[in-house]
N, C-alpha and C positions, 0 to 999 in steps of 0.2 A: 504494500500500500504506500509506504514511504517513497519508494523509487518512482512509482507512477505519479503520485501527487507532486513530487519535485519537478516534474516536467511540465506542469500546467503553466502556461504563459500568462493567464489572467486569473483574477480572483473568481470571476464567474465560472470559468472552466474548472478551477480548483474545487469549487463548491459542488458543481454538477458531478464531477468524477468522484468526489468523496461520497456523495449521497448514493451513487451507483454502487461503489465498492462496499459500502456499509450494508448492502443487501446480501452480500456473500457471507459464507461461513468462514470464520477466522480460526486459525490455529494460533493460540496466544503465545507469543514470544516476549513481547513487551506490552502488547495490548494496542488496540486501535487508537486510544488517546495519545500514547507515546508516538505512534506512527504519524499521526496528524501533526503533532507538535514538532517532530523532527523534520517533516516535510516543510512546514511553515518556516522553521529556522533556516533551512537550506535556501528556500526561495528568498527569504529576507536578506541573507548574506549575499546571495547572487546579485541582488539589486544594489549592493554596496561594494561590489568588486572583492568580495571575500576579505574585507578588513577584519581585524581581530574580533573573535567571538565576544570578548569582554565588552567592547564598545557598543556593539549593535544588539546584543541579546541580554545584556545585564548579567552575564555569567562571570564567575571568578575563575581565572586560570591559575593553575598550580605549576610552578617551575619544576622540571624534571632534571635530575643529575644524570647526564649520559656520558 
């Protein structure tokens, strides 16, 4: 669901596709709410040229020692 919704170019198409997909049976991995949120996050970031997640989604990033 996430992958399909990420490709929706407009909010109208996003809503139509989401409603269509919600009629299907899901095998829960993270759940449809997480899938919709993840797709919205990717679409939002895509509109901002993939600037840092922190700035556009209000998330807190944790530095990794590599």
